[in-house]
C-alpha positions as CSV (number, residue, x, y, z in Angstrom):
1,M,115.5,-47.2,-51.2
2,I,114.8,-45.9,-54.7
3,E,113.2,-42.5,-55.3
4,R,111.9,-41.4,-58.7
5,R,111.3,-37.8,-59.4
6,S,109.9,-35.6,-62.2
7,R,108.8,-32.0,-62.3
8,D,105.9,-30.2,-64.0
9,D,108.3,-27.8,-65.7
10,L,110.2,-30.7,-67.4
11,H,108.7,-32.3,-70.5
12,A,106.1,-35.0,-70.1
13,T,107.4,-38.6,-70.3
14,S,106.0,-41.9,-71.4
15,G,106.2,-43.4,-68.0
16,Y,109.8,-43.0,-66.9
17,H,111.0,-40.3,-64.5
18,H,113.7,-37.7,-65.2
19,V,115.7,-38.5,-62.0
20,T,116.2,-41.7,-60.1
21,I,117.9,-41.6,-56.7
22,A,119.2,-44.8,-55.0
23,S,120.3,-44.9,-51.4
24,P,123.9,-45.8,-50.8
25,G,124.4,-49.5,-51.3
26,R,125.4,-52.0,-54.0
27,L,124.5,-51.7,-57.6
28,A,124.2,-54.4,-60.3
29,F,125.2,-53.6,-63.8
30,L,123.6,-56.0,-66.3
31,A,125.5,-56.6,-69.5
32,G,123.4,-55.9,-72.6
33,Q,120.7,-58.5,-72.8
34,M,120.0,-59.8,-76.3
35,P,117.6,-62.2,-78.1
36,M,120.2,-65.0,-78.3
37,D,119.7,-68.8,-78.1
38,E,121.3,-70.8,-75.3
39,T,124.5,-71.2,-77.2
40,G,125.0,-67.5,-77.6
41,T,125.7,-67.9,-81.3
42,R,122.2,-67.5,-82.9
43,V,119.7,-64.7,-82.8
44,V,116.2,-65.8,-81.9
45,G,113.3,-64.3,-83.8
46,V,115.1,-63.1,-86.9
47,G,113.1,-60.3,-88.5
48,D,110.6,-60.3,-85.7
49,L,111.1,-57.3,-83.3
50,D,108.3,-58.4,-80.9
51,R,109.8,-61.9,-80.5
52,Q,113.2,-60.4,-80.0
53,V,111.9,-58.2,-77.3
54,D,110.1,-61.1,-75.6
55,V,113.3,-63.2,-75.6
56,T,115.3,-60.3,-74.2
57,V,112.7,-59.9,-71.4
58,E,113.1,-63.6,-70.5
59,H,116.9,-63.3,-70.4
60,T,116.7,-60.0,-68.4
61,L,114.5,-61.6,-65.7
62,K,117.1,-64.4,-65.3
63,A,120.0,-61.9,-65.1
64,L,118.1,-59.7,-62.6
65,A,117.5,-62.8,-60.5
66,L,121.1,-63.8,-60.7
67,A,121.9,-60.4,-59.2
68,G,119.3,-60.7,-56.5
69,A,117.2,-57.9,-58.0
70,R,113.7,-57.4,-59.5
71,P,112.5,-55.1,-62.2
72,E,111.3,-52.7,-59.4
73,D,115.0,-52.3,-58.3
74,V,116.2,-51.0,-61.7
75,V,117.5,-47.4,-61.5
76,R,118.5,-47.0,-65.2
77,S,117.7,-48.6,-68.5
78,V,119.1,-48.1,-72.0
79,V,117.3,-49.7,-74.9
80,Y,119.0,-50.0,-78.3
81,V,116.8,-50.7,-81.3
82,V,117.9,-51.2,-85.0
83,G,115.7,-48.9,-87.1
84,G,113.9,-45.6,-86.9
85,Q,111.5,-44.0,-84.5
86,E,108.6,-46.4,-85.2
87,A,110.7,-49.5,-84.4
88,A,112.1,-47.9,-81.3
89,A,108.7,-46.8,-80.0
90,R,107.3,-50.3,-80.7
91,A,110.1,-52.0,-78.7
92,W,109.9,-49.4,-75.9
93,H,106.1,-50.0,-75.4
94,R,106.5,-53.8,-75.6
95,F,109.2,-53.7,-72.9
96,A,107.2,-51.3,-70.8
97,E,104.1,-53.5,-70.9
98,S,106.1,-56.7,-70.2
99,S,106.9,-58.5,-67.0
100,I,109.9,-56.2,-66.6
101,G,107.8,-53.1,-67.2
102,A,108.6,-51.7,-63.7
103,A,112.2,-51.3,-64.8
104,F,111.1,-48.5,-67.2
105,T,109.7,-46.2,-64.6
106,S,113.3,-45.1,-63.7
107,A,115.8,-43.0,-65.7
108,S,115.7,-44.4,-69.2
109,T,117.2,-43.8,-72.6
110,L,115.9,-45.1,-75.9
111,L,118.2,-45.2,-78.9
112,G,117.6,-46.1,-82.6
113,V,120.8,-47.4,-84.0
114,A,122.1,-48.6,-87.4
115,A,123.3,-52.0,-86.2
116,L,124.0,-54.1,-83.1
117,G,126.6,-56.7,-82.3
118,F,125.2,-59.7,-84.2
119,P,123.7,-59.9,-87.7
120,D,119.9,-59.9,-87.5
121,Q,119.9,-58.6,-83.9
122,L,117.2,-55.9,-83.6
123,V,117.3,-55.0,-79.9
124,E,119.5,-54.9,-76.8
125,L,118.8,-53.9,-73.2
126,E,121.2,-52.6,-70.5
127,L,120.0,-52.2,-66.9
128,T,121.5,-51.0,-63.7
129,A,119.7,-52.1,-60.5
130,A,120.1,-51.0,-56.9
131,L,120.3,-54.2,-54.9
132,P,117.8,-54.4,-52.0
């Protein structure tokens, strides 16, 4: 069971909860999901943040399925976005409105960074899921 909590005396959020509690059980830790092609050598959607988020969503759904999990099972997310606050907010909202949007109702961190692991990579997503 996953329980999500917030309090009125903590700051308002954009849909995530301040605390996520998972009952004892197995956890799946997804490696950073990225907008890479099937060879893992080329970034898809160079210069297009929306396309990179969409490809990352596709990969994330496959990785969750491999773990036997769904977006609703996610207990923590970390989003890395190259650029400032505007780019980070844009990526966050696109993820939250995507087919994995339920993953962003748990504890979550959004980070703007100077660079990621591959040239032209603009976004990366790490998830932890409590397996049902």
